[in-house]
Backbone as JSON Lines, residues from 0, in Angstrom:
{"i":0,"aa":"M","n":[101.19,97.31,107.46],"ca":[101.12,95.65,107.45],"c":[102.06,95.57,108.42]}
{"i":1,"aa":"K","n":[101.98,94.29,109.23],"ca":[102.56,94.09,110.22],"c":[103.42,92.82,109.84]}
{"i":2,"aa":"N","n":[103.12,92.11,109.16],"ca":[103.74,90.38,108.68],"c":[103.86,90.94,107.19]}
{"i":3,"aa":"V","n":[105.35,90.97,106.84],"ca":[105.32,91.08,106.03],"c":[106.24,90.18,105.04]}
{"i":4,"aa":"L","n":[106.03,89.63,103.91],"ca":[106.9,88.52,103.01],"c":[107.68,89.72,102.22]}
{"i":5,"aa":"L","n":[108.87,90.04,101.92],"ca":[109.41,90.62,101.06],"c":[110.47,89.88,100.15]}
{"i":6,"aa":"I","n":[110.2,89.69,98.89],"ca":[110.97,89.35,97.75],"c":[111.78,90.21,97.16]}
{"i":7,"aa":"G","n":[112.99,89.68,96.83],"ca":[114.31,90.75,96.39],"c":[114.73,91.69,97.67]}
{"i":8,"aa":"A","n":[114.99,91.1,98.53],"ca":[115.46,92.11,99.8],"c":[116.93,92.48,99.94]}
{"i":9,"aa":"S","n":[117.38,92.2,98.73],"ca":[119.29,92.72,98.81],"c":[119.18,93.62,97.79]}
{"i":10,"aa":"G","n":[118.19,94.09,97.21],"ca":[118.26,95.15,95.86],"c":[118.12,96.65,96.59]}
{"i":11,"aa":"G","n":[118.75,97.84,96.13],"ca":[118.34,98.84,96.71],"c":[117.14,99.15,96.99]}
{"i":12,"aa":"I","n":[115.72,99.1,96.23],"ca":[114.77,99.29,96.71],"c":[114.0,98.08,97.68]}
{"i":13,"aa":"G","n":[114.27,97.0,97.27],"ca":[114.33,96.22,98.53],"c":[114.59,96.1,99.78]}
{"i":14,"aa":"A","n":[116.09,96.78,100.12],"ca":[116.72,97.06,101.09],"c":[115.99,98.32,101.84]}
{"i":15,"aa":"A","n":[115.93,98.88,101.1],"ca":[115.18,100.47,101.68],"c":[113.83,99.88,102.22]}
{"i":16,"aa":"L","n":[112.84,99.21,101.34],"ca":[111.24,98.45,101.98],"c":[111.5,97.81,103.25]}
{"i":17,"aa":"R","n":[112.66,96.83,103.31],"ca":[112.66,96.33,104.8],"c":[113.15,97.23,105.62]}
{"i":18,"aa":"S","n":[114.02,98.39,105.54],"ca":[114.44,99.33,106.71],"c":[113.48,100.07,107.0]}
{"i":19,"aa":"K","n":[112.49,100.49,106.05],"ca":[111.16,101.34,106.5],"c":[110.28,100.6,107.34]}
{"i":20,"aa":"L","n":[109.89,98.71,106.75],"ca":[108.87,98.27,107.34],"c":[109.54,97.79,108.57]}
{"i":21,"aa":"E","n":[110.66,97.44,108.99],"ca":[110.98,96.86,110.46],"c":[111.48,98.82,111.27]}
{"i":22,"aa":"D","n":[111.22,99.64,110.83],"ca":[111.28,100.73,111.69],"c":[109.9,101.05,112.04]}
{"i":23,"aa":"A","n":[109.36,100.85,111.06],"ca":[107.45,100.76,111.78],"c":[106.86,99.48,112.42]}
{"i":24,"aa":"G","n":[107.89,98.72,112.89],"ca":[107.22,97.88,114.08],"c":[107.09,96.68,112.77]}
{"i":25,"aa":"A","n":[106.93,96.52,111.6],"ca":[106.27,95.4,111.09],"c":[107.5,94.11,111.34]}
{"i":26,"aa":"Q","n":[106.81,92.91,111.08],"ca":[108.01,91.38,111.49],"c":[108.01,91.27,109.57]}
{"i":27,"aa":"V","n":[109.47,91.18,109.03],"ca":[109.76,91.17,107.71],"c":[110.36,89.75,107.52]}
{"i":28,"aa":"T","n":[109.38,88.72,106.85],"ca":[110.29,88.0,105.96],"c":[111.18,88.2,105.26]}
{"i":29,"aa":"A","n":[112.5,88.3,104.68],"ca":[112.92,89.01,103.78],"c":[113.75,88.0,103.17]}
{"i":30,"aa":"L","n":[113.53,87.74,101.8],"ca":[114.18,86.53,101.13],"c":[114.73,87.05,99.44]}
{"i":31,"aa":"S","n":[116.09,86.74,99.27],"ca":[116.51,86.78,97.52],"c":[117.35,85.74,97.36]}
{"i":32,"aa":"R","n":[117.74,86.26,96.5],"ca":[119.06,84.55,95.43],"c":[119.83,84.45,96.49]}
{"i":33,"aa":"S","n":[120.14,84.71,97.95],"ca":[121.06,84.28,98.54],"c":[120.22,83.03,99.59]}
{"i":34,"aa":"S","n":[118.88,83.77,99.43],"ca":[118.04,82.83,100.29],"c":[117.77,81.5,99.4]}
{"i":35,"aa":"G","n":[117.97,81.58,98.46],"ca":[117.71,79.97,97.58],"c":[116.66,80.49,96.35]}
{"i":36,"aa":"L","n":[116.12,81.57,96.41],"ca":[114.92,82.09,95.93],"c":[115.35,82.9,94.58]}
{"i":37,"aa":"D","n":[115.6,82.18,93.17],"ca":[116.03,82.77,91.84],"c":[114.76,82.93,91.22]}
{"i":38,"aa":"F","n":[114.74,83.95,90.74],"ca":[113.61,84.01,89.65],"c":[114.06,82.86,88.19]}
{"i":39,"aa":"H","n":[115.62,83.06,87.65],"ca":[115.63,82.61,86.94],"c":[115.78,80.73,87.02]}
{"i":40,"aa":"A","n":[115.14,80.29,87.97],"ca":[115.26,79.07,88.19],"c":[113.73,78.78,88.87]}
{"i":41,"aa":"P","n":[112.6,78.87,88.1],"ca":[111.51,79.09,88.84],"c":[111.06,77.91,89.75]}
{"i":42,"aa":"E","n":[111.88,76.69,90.0],"ca":[111.39,75.78,90.57],"c":[111.73,76.23,92.09]}
{"i":43,"aa":"T","n":[112.71,76.85,91.94],"ca":[113.5,77.05,93.51],"c":[112.07,78.06,94.07]}
{"i":44,"aa":"I","n":[111.09,79.1,93.73],"ca":[110.12,79.93,94.16],"c":[109.1,78.96,95.08]}
{"i":45,"aa":"E","n":[108.67,77.91,94.72],"ca":[107.56,77.01,95.24],"c":[108.41,76.41,96.62]}
{"i":46,"aa":"T","n":[109.67,75.82,96.35],"ca":[110.43,74.96,97.41],"c":[110.68,76.16,98.2]}
{"i":47,"aa":"V","n":[111.43,77.23,98.09],"ca":[111.41,78.43,99.46],"c":[110.12,78.5,100.21]}
{"i":48,"aa":"L","n":[109.47,79.23,99.33],"ca":[108.07,79.81,99.82],"c":[107.07,78.58,100.51]}
{"i":49,"aa":"S","n":[107.37,77.21,99.93],"ca":[106.23,76.14,100.75],"c":[106.95,76.18,102.06]}
{"i":50,"aa":"E","n":[107.81,76.48,102.38],"ca":[108.72,76.1,103.82],"c":[108.24,77.3,104.34]}
{"i":51,"aa":"L","n":[107.07,78.27,104.23],"ca":[106.78,79.66,105.27],"c":[105.15,79.1,105.57]}
{"i":52,"aa":"S","n":[105.15,79.77,106.9],"ca":[103.95,79.75,107.32],"c":[102.7,80.52,106.71]}
{"i":53,"aa":"T","n":[101.45,80.66,107.05],"ca":[101.03,81.31,106.54],"c":[100.5,82.53,107.6]}
{"i":54,"aa":"G","n":[99.52,83.27,106.87],"ca":[99.58,84.58,107.74],"c":[100.26,85.65,107.24]}
{"i":55,"aa":"F","n":[100.41,86.25,106.37],"ca":[100.96,87.18,105.92],"c":[100.34,88.39,105.46]}
{"i":56,"aa":"D","n":[100.18,89.76,105.87],"ca":[99.35,90.41,106.03],"c":[99.9,91.59,104.51]}
{"i":57,"aa":"G","n":[101.03,91.25,104.01],"ca":[101.45,91.53,102.85],"c":[102.52,90.68,102.14]}
{"i":58,"aa":"I","n":[102.92,91.18,100.97],"ca":[103.54,90.42,100.02],"c":[104.5,91.14,99.0]}
{"i":59,"aa":"L","n":[105.53,91.84,99.25],"ca":[106.28,92.69,98.27],"c":[107.04,91.91,97.25]}
{"i":60,"aa":"V","n":[107.01,92.27,96.21],"ca":[108.13,91.97,94.82],"c":[108.82,93.01,94.48]}
{"i":61,"aa":"A","n":[109.9,92.77,94.91],"ca":[111.07,93.81,94.72],"c":[111.94,93.73,93.32]}
{"i":62,"aa":"S","n":[111.83,92.69,93.09],"ca":[113.18,92.21,92.34],"c":[112.93,92.85,90.58]}
{"i":63,"aa":"G","n":[113.43,92.49,90.0],"ca":[113.54,93.28,88.59],"c":[114.92,93.36,88.36]}
{"i":64,"aa":"A","n":[114.69,93.49,86.41],"ca":[116.06,93.95,85.45],"c":[116.11,94.85,84.51]}
{"i":65,"aa":"L","n":[116.86,95.55,84.42],"ca":[116.48,96.34,83.33],"c":[117.46,95.69,82.1]}
{"i":66,"aa":"S","n":[118.48,95.11,81.83],"ca":[118.7,94.37,81.18],"c":[119.52,92.85,81.57]}
{"i":67,"aa":"V","n":[119.76,91.48,81.0],"ca":[120.0,90.79,81.5],"c":[121.39,90.35,80.66]}
{"i":68,"aa":"T","n":[121.12,90.29,79.39],"ca":[122.05,89.18,78.61],"c":[122.75,90.98,78.06]}
{"i":69,"aa":"T","n":[122.68,91.59,78.03],"ca":[123.2,92.8,77.46],"c":[123.37,94.02,78.17]}
{"i":70,"aa":"A","n":[124.37,94.52,77.8],"ca":[124.66,95.86,78.37],"c":[123.73,97.32,78.43]}
{"i":71,"aa":"R","n":[122.87,97.18,77.99],"ca":[121.45,97.92,78.39],"c":[120.26,97.67,77.08]}
{"i":72,"aa":"P","n":[119.33,98.01,77.56],"ca":[117.89,97.9,76.63],"c":[118.22,98.16,75.46]}
{"i":73,"aa":"E","n":[117.82,97.45,74.4],"ca":[117.74,97.7,73.2],"c":[117.12,99.23,73.1]}
{"i":74,"aa":"K","n":[117.51,99.52,71.8],"ca":[117.05,100.62,71.3],"c":[116.69,100.69,70.13]}
{"i":75,"aa":"S","n":[116.61,99.52,69.23],"ca":[116.16,99.45,68.06],"c":[115.61,97.95,67.97]}
{"i":76,"aa":"L","n":[115.13,97.36,67.01],"ca":[113.92,96.24,66.76],"c":[115.43,95.56,66.18]}
{"i":77,"aa":"S","n":[116.93,95.93,65.63],"ca":[117.52,95.29,64.82],"c":[118.33,94.45,66.47]}
{"i":78,"aa":"E","n":[118.33,95.13,67.72],"ca":[119.35,94.55,68.9],"c":[118.23,93.26,69.16]}
{"i":79,"aa":"L","n":[117.13,93.42,69.53],"ca":[116.23,92.45,70.05],"c":[116.72,90.7,69.53]}
{"i":80,"aa":"T","n":[116.72,90.16,71.02],"ca":[117.34,89.07,71.0],"c":[116.02,88.17,71.67]}
{"i":81,"aa":"S","n":[116.1,86.58,71.22],"ca":[115.38,85.87,71.87],"c":[116.01,85.57,73.52]}
{"i":82,"aa":"E","n":[117.2,85.73,73.21],"ca":[117.97,85.45,74.77],"c":[117.53,86.29,75.87]}
{"i":83,"aa":"E","n":[117.42,87.79,75.38],"ca":[117.25,88.99,76.53],"c":[115.44,89.1,76.71]}
{"i":84,"aa":"L","n":[114.68,88.5,75.41],"ca":[113.37,88.8,75.96],"c":[113.34,87.55,77.26]}
{"i":85,"aa":"T","n":[114.11,86.25,76.94],"ca":[113.66,85.17,77.46],"c":[113.94,85.47,79.38]}
{"i":86,"aa":"A","n":[115.11,86.04,79.35],"ca":[115.79,86.36,80.49],"c":[114.95,87.82,81.43]}
{"i":87,"aa":"Q","n":[114.25,88.75,80.27],"ca":[113.82,89.35,81.01],"c":[112.17,88.95,81.28]}
{"i":88,"aa":"F","n":[111.76,88.06,80.5],"ca":[110.66,87.63,81.18],"c":[110.55,86.54,82.64]}
{"i":89,"aa":"A","n":[111.83,86.01,82.72],"ca":[111.79,85.04,83.63],"c":[111.91,86.19,85.15]}
{"i":90,"aa":"V","n":[112.48,87.36,84.83],"ca":[113.07,88.08,85.95],"c":[111.69,89.04,86.6]}
{"i":91,"aa":"N","n":[111.49,89.75,85.66],"ca":[109.87,90.7,85.61],"c":[108.94,89.94,85.48]}
{"i":92,"aa":"T","n":[108.63,88.74,84.79],"ca":[107.45,88.54,84.73],"c":[107.13,87.11,85.57]}
{"i":93,"aa":"I","n":[107.88,85.97,85.19],"ca":[107.38,84.97,85.4],"c":[107.57,84.9,87.07]}
{"i":94,"aa":"G","n":[108.79,85.12,87.39],"ca":[109.02,85.1,88.81],"c":[108.41,85.84,89.95]}
{"i":95,"aa":"P","n":[107.69,87.09,89.69],"ca":[106.27,87.61,90.31],"c":[105.54,86.68,90.12]}
{"i":96,"aa":"A","n":[105.1,86.35,89.11],"ca":[103.95,85.29,88.64],"c":[103.83,84.16,89.86]}
{"i":97,"aa":"M","n":[104.67,83.19,89.62],"ca":[105.22,82.22,90.71],"c":[104.78,82.61,91.81]}
{"i":98,"aa":"V","n":[105.08,83.76,92.54],"ca":[105.23,84.33,93.97],"c":[103.51,84.53,93.93]}
{"i":99,"aa":"L","n":[102.79,85.1,93.28],"ca":[101.43,85.51,93.23],"c":[101.09,84.22,92.88]}
{"i":100,"aa":"R","n":[101.53,83.02,92.34],"ca":[100.09,81.83,92.13],"c":[100.16,81.47,94.0]}
{"i":101,"aa":"L","n":[101.53,81.57,94.88],"ca":[101.32,80.99,96.0],"c":[100.75,81.53,96.76]}
{"i":102,"aa":"A","n":[100.46,83.22,96.51],"ca":[99.99,84.1,97.76],"c":[98.37,83.56,98.2]}
{"i":103,"aa":"P","n":[97.29,83.14,97.54],"ca":[96.07,82.52,98.13],"c":[96.71,81.66,99.62]}
{"i":104,"aa":"R","n":[97.5,81.03,99.34],"ca":[97.73,80.16,100.61],"c":[98.75,80.94,101.63]}
{"i":105,"aa":"L","n":[99.67,82.14,101.17],"ca":[100.29,82.89,102.3],"c":[99.59,83.79,102.9]}
{"i":106,"aa":"L","n":[98.55,84.84,102.28],"ca":[97.84,85.73,102.7],"c":[96.9,85.4,103.76]}
{"i":107,"aa":"R","n":[96.39,86.47,104.79],"ca":[95.18,86.38,105.2],"c":[94.3,86.36,104.97]}
{"i":108,"aa":"R","n":[93.28,85.62,104.96],"ca":[91.94,85.6,104.46],"c":[90.61,86.34,105.17]}
{"i":109,"aa":"D","n":[90.95,86.36,106.58],"ca":[90.21,87.2,107.43],"c":[90.47,88.82,107.92]}
{"i":110,"aa":"A","n":[91.61,89.31,107.01],"ca":[91.91,90.53,107.37],"c":[92.4,91.45,105.99]}
{"i":111,"aa":"H","n":[92.53,92.97,105.95],"ca":[93.38,93.32,104.98],"c":[94.7,92.81,104.64]}
{"i":112,"aa":"C","n":[94.86,92.44,103.66],"ca":[95.81,91.86,103.52],"c":[96.91,92.88,101.84]}
{"i":113,"aa":"V","n":[97.95,92.35,101.42],"ca":[98.37,93.29,100.55],"c":[99.21,92.52,99.47]}
{"i":114,"aa":"F","n":[99.2,92.31,98.23],"ca":[100.06,92.08,97.15],"c":[100.39,92.73,96.19]}
{"i":115,"aa":"A","n":[101.91,93.47,96.48],"ca":[102.23,94.51,95.22],"c":[103.24,94.16,94.79]}
{"i":116,"aa":"A","n":[103.53,94.2,93.24],"ca":[105.09,94.22,92.62],"c":[105.38,95.37,92.03]}
{"i":117,"aa":"I","n":[106.65,95.45,92.01],"ca":[107.56,96.98,91.33],"c":[107.19,96.38,89.71]}
{"i":118,"aa":"S","n":[106.49,97.4,89.56],"ca":[106.61,97.61,87.89],"c":[107.71,98.6,86.98]}
{"i":119,"aa":"A","n":[106.98,99.27,85.95],"ca":[107.39,99.84,85.33],"c":[106.5,101.39,84.78]}
{"i":120,"aa":"K","n":[106.82,102.79,84.68],"ca":[105.93,102.99,83.51],"c":[105.72,102.9,82.1]}
{"i":121,"aa":"V","n":[107.4,102.68,82.03],"ca":[107.54,101.91,80.46],"c":[107.0,101.0,80.1]}
{"i":122,"aa":"G","n":[106.66,99.75,81.32],"ca":[105.44,98.75,80.81],"c":[104.62,99.27,80.25]}
{"i":123,"aa":"S","n":[103.89,100.7,80.58],"ca":[102.91,100.92,79.97],"c":[102.14,101.35,78.73]}
{"i":124,"aa":"I","n":[101.72,100.48,78.14],"ca":[101.34,100.28,76.36],"c":[100.52,101.78,76.37]}
{"i":125,"aa":"G","n":[99.6,102.38,77.06],"ca":[99.12,103.54,76.69],"c":[99.73,104.91,76.94]}
{"i":126,"aa":"D","n":[101.1,104.44,77.71],"ca":[101.81,105.43,77.51],"c":[103.21,105.87,77.17]}
{"i":127,"aa":"N","n":[103.44,104.92,75.75],"ca":[104.64,104.28,75.24],"c":[104.79,105.03,74.19]}
{"i":128,"aa":"R","n":[105.55,106.71,74.17],"ca":[105.67,107.62,73.33],"c":[106.98,107.5,72.5]}
{"i":129,"aa":"L","n":[107.99,106.64,73.22],"ca":[109.64,107.02,72.73],"c":[109.93,105.55,72.17]}
{"i":130,"aa":"G","n":[108.93,104.73,72.02],"ca":[109.74,102.95,71.27],"c":[111.04,102.67,72.25]}
{"i":131,"aa":"G","n":[111.52,101.56,71.68],"ca":[112.92,101.31,72.65],"c":[112.32,100.44,73.6]}
{"i":132,"aa":"W","n":[113.45,99.99,74.4],"ca":[113.41,98.9,75.6],"c":[112.57,97.79,75.35]}
{"i":133,"aa":"Y","n":[112.71,97.23,74.27],"ca":[111.64,96.24,74.17],"c":[111.33,94.8,75.28]}
{"i":134,"aa":"S","n":[112.18,94.34,75.34],"ca":[112.41,93.34,76.44],"c":[111.72,93.8,77.65]}
{"i":135,"aa":"Y","n":[112.15,94.89,78.16],"ca":[112.04,95.6,79.25],"c":[110.3,95.89,79.35]}
{"i":136,"aa":"R","n":[110.11,96.41,78.47],"ca":[109.01,97.31,78.24],"c":[107.49,96.0,78.32]}
{"i":137,"aa":"A","n":[108.3,95.1,77.48],"ca":[107.18,93.75,77.47],"c":[106.79,92.69,78.6]}
{"i":138,"aa":"S","n":[107.99,92.8,79.04],"ca":[107.86,91.92,80.21],"c":[107.42,92.61,81.56]}
{"i":139,"aa":"K","n":[107.25,94.14,81.69],"ca":[106.53,94.9,82.85],"c":[105.39,94.64,82.59]}
{"i":140,"aa":"A","n":[104.9,95.12,80.86],"ca":[103.58,95.19,80.59],"c":[102.65,93.84,80.78]}
{"i":141,"aa":"A","n":[103.9,92.55,80.55],"ca":[102.97,91.45,81.05],"c":[102.83,91.23,82.43]}
{"i":142,"aa":"L","n":[103.79,91.61,83.56],"ca":[103.33,91.69,84.72],"c":[102.61,92.56,85.24]}
{"i":143,"aa":"N","n":[101.93,93.37,84.35],"ca":[100.71,94.41,84.74],"c":[99.59,93.33,84.61]}
{"i":144,"aa":"Q","n":[99.49,92.59,83.43],"ca":[98.28,91.92,83.07],"c":[98.35,90.57,83.94]}
{"i":145,"aa":"I","n":[99.41,90.31,84.51],"ca":[99.31,89.61,85.57],"c":[98.89,90.01,86.92]}
{"i":146,"aa":"I","n":[99.11,91.15,87.61],"ca":[98.66,91.35,88.55],"c":[97.08,91.61,87.83]}
{"i":147,"aa":"R","n":[97.16,92.4,87.38],"ca":[95.4,92.65,86.96],"c":[94.24,91.38,86.98]}
{"i":148,"aa":"T","n":[94.82,90.49,86.14],"ca":[94.34,89.26,86.26],"c":[93.99,88.56,87.93]}
{"i":149,"aa":"G","n":[95.39,88.57,88.31],"ca":[95.68,87.64,89.55],"c":[94.38,88.68,90.41]}
{"i":150,"aa":"A","n":[94.71,89.72,90.25],"ca":[93.99,90.59,91.65],"c":[92.2,90.38,91.4]}
{"i":151,"aa":"I","n":[91.45,89.62,90.39],"ca":[89.97,89.15,90.09],"c":[89.97,88.22,90.63]}
{"i":152,"aa":"E","n":[91.19,86.98,90.71],"ca":[90.97,86.04,91.57],"c":[91.03,86.14,93.07]}
{"i":153,"aa":"L","n":[91.93,86.43,93.2],"ca":[92.51,86.92,94.9],"c":[91.2,87.64,95.48]}
{"i":154,"aa":"A","n":[90.1,88.29,94.52],"ca":[89.61,89.19,95.64],"c":[88.48,87.73,95.92]}
{"i":155,"aa":"R","n":[88.25,87.01,95.16],"ca":[87.03,86.17,95.09],"c":[87.15,85.3,96.8]}
{"i":156,"aa":"S","n":[88.69,85.0,96.98],"ca":[88.97,84.3,98.11],"c":[89.42,84.95,99.13]}
{"i":157,"aa":"H","n":[90.13,86.17,99.19],"ca":[90.61,87.16,99.99],"c":[89.68,88.4,99.77]}
{"i":158,"aa":"R","n":[88.39,88.38,100.38],"ca":[87.52,89.61,99.69],"c":[88.13,91.67,100.55]}
{"i":159,"aa":"Q","n":[89.27,91.17,101.5],"ca":[89.47,92.8,101.92],"c":[91.21,92.53,100.94]}
{"i":160,"aa":"S","n":[91.59,91.72,99.96],"ca":[92.66,91.96,99.65],"c":[93.13,93.44,98.6]}
{"i":161,"aa":"I","n":[94.29,93.69,98.27],"ca":[94.54,94.55,97.33],"c":[95.77,94.19,96.97]}
{"i":162,"aa":"C","n":[95.81,94.27,95.52],"ca":[96.78,93.17,94.45],"c":[96.75,94.44,93.43]}
{"i":163,"aa":"V","n":[98.26,94.85,93.46],"ca":[98.44,96.18,92.45],"c":[100.1,96.1,91.96]}
{"i":164,"aa":"A","n":[100.13,96.76,90.99],"ca":[101.65,96.93,90.43],"c":[102.46,98.63,90.87]}
{"i":165,"aa":"L","n":[103.0,98.69,90.96],"ca":[103.96,99.89,91.61],"c":[104.94,100.71,90.17]}
{"i":166,"aa":"H","n":[104.78,101.49,90.31],"ca":[105.87,102.3,89.71],"c":[106.7,102.99,90.76]}
{"i":167,"aa":"P","n":[107.87,102.74,91.04],"ca":[108.99,103.5,91.89],"c":[109.64,104.7,91.7]}
{"i":168,"aa":"G","n":[109.6,105.16,90.52],"ca":[110.13,105.74,89.75],"c":[111.8,105.44,89.41]}
{"i":169,"aa":"T","n":[112.52,106.61,89.15],"ca":[113.74,106.33,88.49],"c":[114.8,106.58,89.99]}
{"i":170,"aa":"V","n":[115.14,105.31,90.65],"ca":[115.95,105.45,91.8],"c":[117.11,104.94,91.68]}
{"i":171,"aa":"D","n":[118.19,105.81,92.46],"ca":[119.36,105.68,92.27],"c":[120.11,104.63,93.53]}
{"i":172,"aa":"T","n":[120.09,103.51,92.26],"ca":[120.54,102.46,92.95],"c":[121.54,101.68,91.96]}
{"i":173,"aa":"A","n":[122.01,100.6,91.71],"ca":[122.68,100.15,90.91],"c":[122.23,99.61,89.2]}
{"i":174,"aa":"F","n":[120.85,99.5,89.72],"ca":[119.41,99.53,88.6],"c":[119.83,100.39,87.93]}
{"i":175,"aa":"T","n":[120.24,101.61,87.97],"ca":[120.11,102.67,87.15],"c":[121.46,103.26,86.86]}
{"i":176,"aa":"Q","n":[122.7,102.92,87.35],"ca":[123.51,103.3,87.17],"c":[124.05,104.02,86.03]}
{"i":177,"aa":"N","n":[123.89,103.27,85.13],"ca":[124.34,103.66,84.07],"c":[123.33,104.7,83.01]}
{"i":178,"aa":"Y","n":[122.57,105.66,83.9],"ca":[121.47,106.17,83.18],"c":[121.56,107.99,83.82]}
{"i":179,"aa":"P","n":[122.82,108.55,83.76],"ca":[123.17,109.61,84.77],"c":[121.96,110.81,84.83]}
{"i":180,"aa":"A","n":[121.52,110.8,83.42],"ca":[120.59,112.0,82.82],"c":[119.77,111.92,83.47]}
{"i":181,"aa":"H","n":[118.74,111.11,83.86],"ca":[117.52,110.52,84.97],"c":[117.83,111.56,86.42]}
{"i":182,"aa":"K","n":[116.31,112.06,86.8],"ca":[116.8,112.49,87.79],"c":[116.47,111.27,88.67]}
{"i":183,"aa":"K","n":[116.97,111.06,89.87],"ca":[116.8,109.98,90.59],"c":[116.53,110.45,92.13]}
{"i":184,"aa":"T","n":[115.35,109.69,92.6],"ca":[115.28,109.15,94.09],"c":[116.17,108.48,95.01]}
{"i":185,"aa":"A","n":[116.5,109.01,96.15],"ca":[117.13,108.3,96.95],"c":[116.05,106.8,97.4]}
{"i":186,"aa":"P","n":[117.01,105.86,97.5],"ca":[115.91,104.39,97.41],"c":[115.09,104.55,98.99]}
{"i":187,"aa":"E","n":[115.52,105.24,99.99],"ca":[114.86,105.4,101.07],"c":[113.75,106.5,100.6]}
{"i":188,"aa":"T","n":[114.02,106.96,100.03],"ca":[112.27,108.18,99.45],"c":[111.23,107.2,98.97]}
{"i":189,"aa":"S","n":[111.92,106.39,97.82],"ca":[111.52,105.7,96.88],"c":[110.37,104.34,97.92]}
{"i":190,"aa":"A","n":[110.97,103.94,98.59],"ca":[110.19,103.61,99.9],"c":[109.51,103.5,100.57]}
{"i":191,"aa":"A","n":[109.87,105.33,100.99],"ca":[108.66,105.77,102.02],"c":[107.49,106.15,101.16]}
{"i":192,"aa":"N","n":[107.67,106.48,99.67],"ca":[106.59,106.74,98.51],"c":[106.22,105.65,98.45]}
{"i":193,"aa":"L","n":[106.47,104.26,98.09],"ca":[105.6,103.21,97.81],"c":[104.68,102.78,98.78]}
{"i":194,"aa":"L","n":[105.28,102.5,100.35],"ca":[104.13,102.11,101.28],"c":[103.28,103.34,101.51]}
{"i":195,"aa":"K","n":[103.63,104.34,101.53],"ca":[102.55,105.68,101.59],"c":[101.44,105.5,100.75]}
{"i":196,"aa":"V","n":[101.98,105.05,99.01],"ca":[100.56,104.66,98.35],"c":[100.23,103.22,98.92]}
{"i":197,"aa":"L","n":[100.38,102.27,99.22],"ca":[99.98,101.09,99.65],"c":[99.04,101.31,100.92]}
{"i":198,"aa":"N","n":[99.23,102.55,101.99],"ca":[98.52,102.51,102.81],"c":[97.61,103.06,102.65]}
{"i":199,"aa":"G","n":[97.21,104.12,101.57],"ca":[95.94,104.68,100.89],"c":[95.44,103.86,100.61]}
{"i":200,"aa":"L","n":[95.7,102.81,100.11],"ca":[94.46,102.28,98.92],"c":[93.69,101.17,99.96]}
{"i":201,"aa":"S","n":[92.33,100.97,99.38],"ca":[91.57,99.84,100.0],"c":[91.11,98.94,98.96]}
{"i":202,"aa":"P","n":[90.11,97.55,99.26],"ca":[89.87,96.7,98.57],"c":[89.39,97.36,97.09]}
{"i":203,"aa":"A","n":[88.88,98.75,96.98],"ca":[88.36,98.74,95.85],"c":[89.23,99.29,95.34]}
{"i":204,"aa":"D","n":[90.5,99.29,95.13],"ca":[91.54,99.97,94.38],"c":[92.61,98.52,93.79]}
{"i":205,"aa":"T","n":[91.83,97.33,94.09],"ca":[93.06,96.34,93.7],"c":[92.55,96.32,92.42]}
{"i":206,"aa":"G","n":[93.69,95.38,91.78],"ca":[94.07,95.38,90.33],"c":[94.32,96.56,89.35]}
{"i":207,"aa":"Q","n":[94.89,97.79,89.98],"ca":[95.3,98.79,89.2],"c":[97.06,98.92,89.38]}
{"i":208,"aa":"F","n":[97.29,99.88,88.52],"ca":[98.52,100.53,88.55],"c":[99.0,101.61,88.87]}
{"i":209,"aa":"Y","n":[99.7,101.81,90.01],"ca":[100.07,103.06,90.84],"c":[101.39,103.71,90.52]}
{"i":210,"aa":"N","n":[101.46,105.03,89.99],"ca":[102.66,105.95,90.44],"c":[103.31,105.9,91.93]}
{"i":211,"aa":"W","n":[104.4,106.08,91.46],"ca":[104.95,106.3,93.37],"c":[104.26,107.5,93.98]}
{"i":212,"aa":"D","n":[103.66,108.25,93.48],"ca":[103.09,109.72,93.79],"c":[101.46,109.46,94.4]}
{"i":213,"aa":"G","n":[101.08,108.19,94.15],"ca":[99.6,107.63,94.47],"c":[99.1,107.89,93.05]}
{"i":214,"aa":"T","n":[99.02,108.45,92.06],"ca":[98.44,108.45,91.02],"c":[98.45,107.45,90.18]}
{"i":215,"aa":"Q","n":[97.43,106.88,89.49],"ca":[96.87,105.63,88.77],"c":[97.39,106.11,87.62]}
{"i":216,"aa":"L","n":[98.44,104.86,86.84],"ca":[99.06,105.18,85.55],"c":[98.13,104.15,84.79]}
{"i":217,"aa":"P","n":[98.02,104.59,83.06],"ca":[97.05,103.79,82.02],"c":[97.88,102.41,81.73]}
{"i":218,"aa":"W","n":[97.51,101.47,81.65],"ca":[97.88,100.21,81.25],"c":[98.71,100.33,79.76]}
């Protein structure tokens, strides 16, 4: 990827992706809330992205939230609230979906191009064995369906496109600071892993859900 639109560039993974891409010689258009693009205000997405020219060969969405209105993800049904569900879907599902909605205009049609969004392994329905984390799991599962469905349509107009969901692993950022027991990967390592996965994919792999090590994850 040589001309990349990066959403969520101020976060831990986003900043690391920007650094790795620029080190590889890519031109990166980096956007975040400070750029006026706020997933809690979806109208800002079209406003900001409509000002961009076309011709990107990569769009990466690195935004996300583990909890928004609460101190931590829910551990039980009794903790589930409509406020947290709504907030999680705004950041983890609706925001990326609205970016994907505009991808057909922004991405190159005549060459290899990539749309990728950071998802999470806990969004896998087939891999859910522990329960809990209702809002986060549900919002990421919904994102996965958006990616899967969008990939089918995008391939009709962009025949060399790749549209995938990515699990970065547990990355050592502010996002995971309250979970010291988890083995964590440095953001720079995570970014390198994710770009390696993307560089190894072909249009035949579009519409799938990939782990940071390149293995395919169950829906």
